[in-house]
C-alpha positions in Angstrom: 24.2 -12.9 -25.5 25.6 -16.0 -23.8 23.9 -19.4 -24.4 23.9 -21.7 -21.5 22.3 -25.1 -20.6 20.3 -25.3 -17.4 19.2 -28.8 -16.4 19.3 -29.7 -20.1 17.3 -26.6 -21.2 19.0 -24.2 -23.6 18.8 -20.6 -22.5 20.0 -17.3 -24.0 20.4 -14.5 -21.5 21.8 -11.0 -21.5 25.5 -10.5 -20.8 26.1 -10.2 -17.0 23.1 -12.3 -15.9 23.7 -14.5 -12.9 22.8 -18.2 -12.9 20.1 -17.5 -10.4 18.3 -15.0 -12.7 18.9 -17.1 -15.7 17.1 -19.9 -13.9 14.2 -17.7 -13.1 13.7 -16.9 -16.7 13.0 -20.5 -17.5 11.0 -21.2 -14.3 13.7 -23.2 -12.4 13.6 -22.5 -8.7 16.9 -22.2 -6.9 16.6 -21.8 -3.1 18.0 -18.6 -1.5 18.0 -16.9 1.8 20.6 -14.0 1.6 19.8 -13.0 -1.9 17.4 -10.1 -2.5 16.9 -8.5 -5.9 17.2 -4.9 -4.5 20.2 -5.5 -2.2 23.9 -6.1 -2.8 24.8 -9.8 -3.2 26.4 -11.4 -0.2 26.6 -15.1 -1.2 26.7 -16.0 2.5 23.9 -18.5 3.1 25.1 -21.0 0.5 21.6 -22.3 -0.2 21.9 -21.5 -3.9 24.8 -23.9 -4.6 24.7 -25.4 -8.1 27.0 -27.6 -10.1 28.8 -26.1 -13.1 30.5 -28.5 -15.5 34.3 -28.2 -15.4 34.2 -26.1 -12.2 36.2 -27.7 -9.3 33.5 -27.1 -6.7 29.9 -26.2 -6.4 29.2 -22.5 -7.2 26.7 -20.0 -5.7 24.1 -19.2 -8.3 23.4 -15.7 -6.9 27.0 -14.5 -7.4 28.1 -16.5 -10.5 27.7 -14.8 -13.9 26.9 -17.0 -16.8 29.4 -17.5 -19.6 29.0 -18.8 -23.2 28.5 -22.6 -23.3 28.1 -23.0 -19.5 26.4 -26.2 -18.4 24.6 -25.9 -15.0 22.8 -28.5 -12.9 20.6 -27.1 -10.1 18.8 -30.3 -8.9 21.1 -33.3 -9.2 22.1 -35.6 -6.3 25.3 -33.7 -5.6 23.5 -30.3 -5.3 20.7 -31.7 -3.2 23.1 -33.3 -0.8 25.0 -30.0 -0.4 21.8 -27.9 0.0 20.5 -30.4 2.6 23.8 -30.1 4.5 23.6 -26.3 4.4 20.0 -26.4 5.7 21.0 -28.7 8.5 23.8 -26.4 9.5 21.4 -23.4 9.5 19.0 -25.3 11.8 21.7 -26.5 14.3 20.8 -23.8 16.8 17.4 -22.9 15.6 14.7 -23.4 18.2 12.3 -24.9 15.6 9.4 -23.1 17.4 7.2 -22.9 14.3 3.9 -23.4 16.2 4.4 -20.2 18.1 6.3 -18.2 15.4 4.5 -15.4 13.5 6.5 -16.2 10.4 4.9 -19.6 10.1 3.2 -20.0 6.7 5.6 -17.6 4.9 8.9 -18.8 6.4 11.7 -19.7 3.9 13.3 -21.9 6.5 10.1 -23.9 7.0 9.5 -24.2 3.3 12.9 -25.4 2.4 13.0 -27.8 5.3 9.9 -29.5 3.9 11.5 -29.6 0.4 15.2 -30.4 1.1 15.5 -31.3 4.8 12.9 -33.6 6.5 15.7 -34.9 8.7 15.9 -35.2 12.5 18.3 -32.9 14.2 21.5 -34.5 15.4 21.7 -31.9 18.2 19.7 -32.2 21.4 17.6 -29.2 22.4 19.8 -28.7 25.5 22.9 -28.4 23.4 21.6 -25.6 21.3 23.1 -22.1 21.8 20.6 -19.8 23.5 20.4 -16.2 22.4 18.2 -13.1 23.1 14.4 -13.6 22.4 11.6 -11.1 22.0 13.8 -7.9 21.9 12.2 -4.6 21.0 14.9 -3.0 18.9 12.9 0.1 17.9 10.7 1.2 15.0 8.1 -1.4 14.1 10.4 -4.4 14.8 10.8 -7.2 17.3 14.0 -9.3 17.2 14.3 -13.0 18.1 18.0 -13.8 17.7 17.6 -17.6 18.1 15.6 -17.7 14.8 18.2 -15.7 12.9 20.2 -17.4 10.2 22.6 -14.5 9.7 21.6 -13.9 6.1 22.5 -10.2 6.6 19.6 -8.9 4.5 18.6 -6.6 7.3 22.2 -5.3 7.8 22.6 -4.6 4.0 19.1 -2.9 3.9 20.1 -0.5 6.7 23.6 0.1 5.2 22.6 0.5 1.5 19.0 1.7 1.4 18.3 3.8 4.5 22.0 4.3 5.1 21.4 4.5 8.8 23.4 1.3 9.8 21.6 0.5 13.1 22.2 -3.3 12.9 25.4 -5.2 12.8 26.5 -8.8 13.2 28.5 -9.2 16.5 30.2 -12.0 18.5 31.9 -15.0 16.8 31.2 -18.5 15.7 27.9 -20.0 16.7 27.4 -17.1 19.1 27.2 -14.7 16.2 24.0 -12.6 16.2 22.6 -9.4 14.7 22.2 -6.6 17.2 21.6 -2.9 17.5 24.4 -0.9 19.1 23.8 -0.4 22.9 21.3 2.4 23.5 20.8 3.1 19.8 17.5 1.5 18.6 16.3 1.6 15.0 15.9 5.2 14.0 14.6 5.6 10.4 11.2 5.8 8.7 11.5 2.4 6.9 11.9 -0.1 9.7 8.8 -2.2 8.7 10.7 -3.4 5.6 13.0 -5.4 7.8 10.2 -7.8 8.7 9.3 -8.1 5.0 12.9 -9.0 3.9 13.7 -11.3 6.8 13.3 -14.8 5.3 12.7 -16.4 8.7 11.0 -15.3 11.9 13.9 -13.4 13.4 12.5 -9.9 12.6 8.7 -9.6 13.0 6.3 -6.7 12.9 5.1 -5.4 16.3 1.9 -4.3 14.7 1.0 -7.7 13.1 2.4 -10.1 15.8 -0.1 -12.7 17.0 -3.0 -11.0 15.3 -3.8 -13.7 12.7 -2.2 -16.7 11.0 -1.2 -15.7 7.4 -3.0 -18.7 5.9 -6.4 -17.2 7.0 -5.7 -14.0 5.1 -6.7 -13.0 1.6 -5.0 -10.2 -0.3 -5.7 -7.6 -2.9 -3.5 -5.3 -4.9 -3.8 -1.7 -3.9 -2.0 1.7 -3.6 -0.8 3.4 -0.4 -2.9 6.4 0.6 -0.3 7.8 3.1 1.2 10.4 0.7 1.4 11.4 -3.0 4.2 8.9 -3.9 1.7 6.1 -4.8 3.7 3.1 -3.4 2.3 -0.2 -4.6 1.0 -2.5 -1.8 -0.6 -5.8 -1.2 -3.5 -5.4 1.3 -4.2 -8.4 3.6 -7.6 -8.9 5.1 -9.9 -11.5 6.6 -13.7 -11.0 6.3 -14.3 -7.3 6.9 -11.1 -6.6 8.8 -7.8 -5.3 7.4 -4.7 -6.8 9.1 -1.7 -5.4 7.3 -0.2 -4.0 4.1 3.1 -4.9 2.5 5.0 -3.3 -0.3 4.4 -4.7 -3.8 7.2 -4.4 -6.3 7.0 -1.6 -8.9 10.4 -0.4 -9.9 9.0 2.8 -11.4 7.5 3.9 -8.1 8.7 2.2 -4.8 11.0 -0.7 -5.9 10.0 -3.2 -3.1 9.9 -0.8 -0.2 7.4 1.4 1.7 7.6 3.8 4.7 6.4 3.1 8.3 3.8 5.8 8.2 2.1 4.4 5.1 2.2 0.9 6.5 -0.2 1.8 9.3 -2.7 3.7 7.2 -4.8 0.6 6.8 -6.1 1.0 10.3 -8.4 3.7 9.2 -10.4 1.0 7.3 -11.2 -0.7 10.7 -11.7 2.2 13.1 -14.6 4.7 13.7 -16.3 3.8 10.5 -19.5 5.5 9.2 -21.8 2.6 8.2 -25.3 4.1 7.7 -26.6 7.1 5.8 -27.8 9.5 8.5 -30.0 12.6 8.5 -29.7 15.0 11.4 -32.4 17.5 12.4 -33.3 19.2 15.7 -30.6 17.4 17.5 -31.8 13.9 16.6 -30.4 11.4 14.1 -32.4 9.0 11.9 -31.1 6.4 9.4 -33.7 6.4 6.6 -31.8 4.3 4.1 -30.0 5.4 0.9 -33.0 6.3 -1.3 -34.4 8.7 1.3 -31.0 10.1 2.3 -30.0 10.8 -1.3 -33.4 12.3 -2.1 -33.2 14.6 0.9 -29.7 15.8 -0.1 -30.8 16.5 -3.6 -33.9 18.3 -2.4 -31.8 20.6 -0.1 -29.5 21.5 -3.0 -32.4 22.1 -5.4 -34.1 24.3 -2.8 -31.0 26.3 -2.2 -30.5 26.9 -5.9 -34.1 27.9 -6.4 -33.9 30.4 -3.5 -30.4 31.8 -4.0 -29.1 30.7 -7.4 -26.4 28.2 -8.3 -23.7 30.3 -6.5 -25.4 29.6 -3.2 -24.3 26.0 -3.3 -20.7 24.6 -3.2 -18.7 21.4 -3.4 -15.4 20.7 -1.7 -13.6 17.6 -3.1 -11.1 15.4 -1.4 -7.6 14.6 -2.8 -8.1 11.1 -1.2 -10.9 10.4 -3.7 -10.2 8.4 -6.9 -9.8 9.9 -10.3 -13.2 8.4 -11.2 -15.0 10.0 -8.2 -13.3 13.4 -8.9 -14.3 13.3 -12.5 -18.0 12.7 -11.6 -17.8 15.3 -8.9 -16.6 17.9 -11.4 -19.5 17.0 -13.7 -21.9 17.2 -10.8 -20.8 20.8 -10.0 -20.5 22.0 -13.6 -23.3 20.2 -15.4 -25.9 19.5 -12.7 -25.5 22.1 -10.0 -24.0 24.6 -12.5 -21.9 26.3 -9.8 -18.4 27.5 -9.9 -17.9 26.8 -6.2 -15.8 23.7 -6.6 -12.4 23.4 -5.0 -10.0 21.1 -3.0 -6.8 21.5 -1.0 -3.9 19.2 -0.6 -3.2 20.8 2.8 -3.5 18.5 5.9 -2.6 19.0 9.5 0.9 18.1 10.5 4.5 19.1 9.6 4.4 17.9 6.0 7.6 15.8 6.5 9.3 14.6 3.4 12.6 12.9 2.4 14.5 12.2 -0.7 13.3 8.6 -1.0 9.6 7.7 -0.8 7.9 10.1 1.6 6.3 13.2 0.1 5.1 16.4 1.8 1.7 16.0 0.2 -0.1 13.5 2.4 -2.8 12.7 -0.1 -2.7 10.0 -2.8 -4.5 12.0 -5.5 -3.8 15.7 -5.4 -2.3 15.4 -8.9 -5.4 13.6 -10.2 -7.7 16.3 -8.7 -5.9 18.9 -10.7 -5.8 16.9 -13.9 -9.6 16.3 -13.9 -10.1 20.1 -13.6 -10.6 20.8 -9.9 -8.6 23.8 -8.6 -6.8 24.1 -5.3 -6.2 27.8 -5.9 -9.8 28.7 -5.1 -10.0 26.8 -1.9 -9.3 29.7 0.5 -11.7 31.9 -1.4 -14.4 29.3 -1.1 -13.8 29.0 2.7 -14.3 32.8 2.9 -17.6 32.5 1.1 -18.7 29.9 3.6 -17.6 32.0 6.5 -19.4 35.0 5.0 -22.6 32.9 5.0 -22.9 33.1 1.2 -23.2 29.3 0.8 -26.6 27.8 1.7 -25.9 24.1 0.8 -22.4 22.5 0.9 -21.3 19.0 -0.2 -18.1 17.9 1.4 -16.0 14.9 0.6 -13.4 13.2 2.9 -12.8 13.1 6.6 -10.8 16.3 7.0 -11.2 19.9 5.7 -7.6 20.9 4.7 -5.5 21.7 7.7 -8.4 23.1 9.9 -8.7 21.7 13.4 -11.9 20.3 14.8 -13.0 23.6 16.4 -12.3 25.6 13.3 -14.3 23.1 11.2 -17.3 23.3 13.6 -17.2 27.1 13.6 -17.0 27.3 9.8 -19.7 24.7 9.0 -22.1 26.4 11.5 -22.3 29.2 8.9 -24.0 26.9 6.4 -27.7 25.9 6.7 -27.2 22.5 5.1 -24.0 20.4 5.0 -23.8 16.9 3.5 -20.6 14.9 4.1 -19.5 11.9 2.1 -16.8 10.2 4.2 -15.6 6.9 5.5 -14.8 7.7 9.2 -16.3 9.7 12.0 -14.8 13.2 12.1 -15.5 16.9 12.9 -17.1 17.0 9.4 -19.5 14.2 10.0 -20.4 15.6 13.5 -21.2 19.0 12.0 -23.2 17.7 9.0 -27.0 17.5 8.6 -26.5 14.6 6.2 -23.8 11.9 6.5 -23.3 9.6 3.5 -20.9 6.7 4.4 -18.4 5.9 1.7 -16.2 2.9 1.0 -12.5 2.9 1.8 -9.8 2.3 -0.8 -9.8 -1.4 0.2 -13.5 -1.8 -0.5 -13.7 -0.3 -4.0 -11.8 -0.2 -7.2 -10.4 2.9 -8.9 -7.3 4.8 -9.8 -5.0 7.4 -8.2 -2.5 9.7 -10.0 0.8 10.0 -8.1 2.8 13.2 -7.7 4.9 12.1 -10.6 1.9 11.6 -12.8 1.7 7.8 -12.7 -1.9 6.6 -12.9 -2.3 3.4 -10.9 -5.2 1.0 -10.2 -6.3 -0.2 -6.8 -8.6 -3.2 -6.5 -11.6 -4.0 -4.2 -10.8 -6.5 -1.5 -12.8 -6.5 1.7 -16.6 -6.3 1.6 -18.3 -2.9 2.0 -18.5 -2.1 5.7 -22.1 -1.8 6.9 -24.2 0.1 4.5 -21.4 2.2 3.0 -21.2 2.7 -0.8 -18.5 3.6 -3.3 -18.2 7.4 -3.9 -19.1 7.2 -7.6 -22.5 5.6 -6.7 -23.2 8.4 -4.1 -22.3 11.1 -6.6 -24.3 9.5 -9.4 -27.2 9.0 -6.9 -27.3 12.7 -6.1 -26.9 13.8 -9.7 -29.7 11.5 -10.9 -32.1 12.8 -8.3 -31.4 16.2 -9.6 -32.4 15.1 -13.1 -28.9 14.2 -14.6 -30.0 10.9 -16.1 -26.5 9.4 -15.7 -26.1 5.7 -16.4 -25.3 3.4 -13.5 -21.7 2.9 -14.6 -18.9 1.1 -12.7 -15.4 2.4 -12.2 -14.0 1.0 -15.5 -16.8 2.7 -17.5 -16.2 6.0 -15.7 -12.5 5.8 -16.3 -13.1 5.2 -20.0 -15.3 8.3 -20.1 -12.7 10.3 -18.3 -9.9 9.1 -20.6 -12.0 10.0 -23.7 -12.3 13.7 -22.7 -9.2 14.5 -20.6 -6.0 14.6 -22.7 -3.6 13.6 -19.9 -5.4 10.2 -19.7 -5.9 9.8 -23.4 -5.6 6.2 -24.6 -5.6 4.7 -21.1 -7.9 1.9 -20.0 -8.0 -0.4 -17.0 -6.4 -3.0 -19.3 -3.5 -0.8 -20.4 -2.9 0.4 -16.8 -2.5 -3.2 -15.6 -1.1 -3.7 -12.1 1.9 -1.4 -12.6 0.2 1.8 -14.0 1.1 4.3 -16.7 2.4 7.8 -16.8 0.0 10.6 -17.9 0.8 12.0 -21.3 3.0 15.0 -21.8 -0.1 17.2 -21.9 -0.7 16.2 -18.3 2.9 16.7 -17.3 2.9 20.3 -18.4 
């Protein structure tokens, strides 16, 4: 492996490493705009210029591979003067409209101006070249050509990742700009990534524009719930409100990308939320608080079992629940209710669209986890038939949908059950048909794990506060079980996961610590 010297620091790096990545290994920052770790190298912005001893001119760190004995300077006077000159060139025609730009606070141009520039422009405002502003170019993206520095990240993303090639650099000289072809807007399922990779405010998200300044937002690490792929995300929120999600790098799952469908899933945490435990009788609702609501649900199930036996009650799980919730739910059915009527289905309404990149046909984040904890999807239709035949007297439902059934079908089916309790986060046909509604926390309000379609177990972390009087699902399941005499401990998600890993071979040896932020694959036993 080559040994090089970076700003006086001896570094040994693998063969083929660029100066930029060698610098990262020792914590030396080199400014970049066009470089992106998952895109082909362009070397066009010239911000990463460094001095290499015995080289006749400054070199681009992103495209120069280290060699044995190389001596590199990234921050001497010669380099700073060159980088400052490049920055001034990039700003010649820039409108410098930071106060009204949505990228402010996370703009590379703004950051490096403060570090390397701090100069007054030698060009009067009226001499700047004017270009198209606020152009809807399709998908989730708005384009402001005046802010563009032609780094070409967006063009390379569309050419190399989606392979749809909707953007191109056109015109010449200082009139050059990126543009779609006439009458051909962005047409792929990954357009939101363009706003993520744009280092300035040229490409911004239609969904997030002007909603909140980024410095008011906090974030938490989470997992997308849009399908079974398990893309890693950062979820951004302020107080109780979710504002956006962005992909988080995990090379084993989603690299640094996510789809447009998953990017808007966060809205469910804000809209039509169930916030109070509610009991419904004789056409009127009352909100008695959690103790009374859980006691009432437990009593109804106990009464049904005493009158009709354990097979007169049933539980339908949700593949959107965490591994921890599903594990407790299986124990509730098997050990407390002692019923075999437990099932789930990965089916949802819609066309089940999938592609060969990130989007999976299964639109649930944890169908694989439900199967691994021992809940069958093969018995789902048979259980629905029992319900339709009025053999079920008390039903516990999880989630906001019932497979691929429409609202009218749900209402007709559930009218055959004397008592229905729903544990869900949002208003739905299920909550409207239930006699007991127990509001649960969304993925952004609680911790836990999902298992992706490929068998990767990944953690998500609590961020925003619980909405209203909602509770995590594991507390609701344990609350019902304990009122039926289970005597379970009041454990948190980590303790439940440890218990799960102790008895289920696919999760053997896993803990929250070993999962970390990138997850682990289930054992071979689970992959069978």
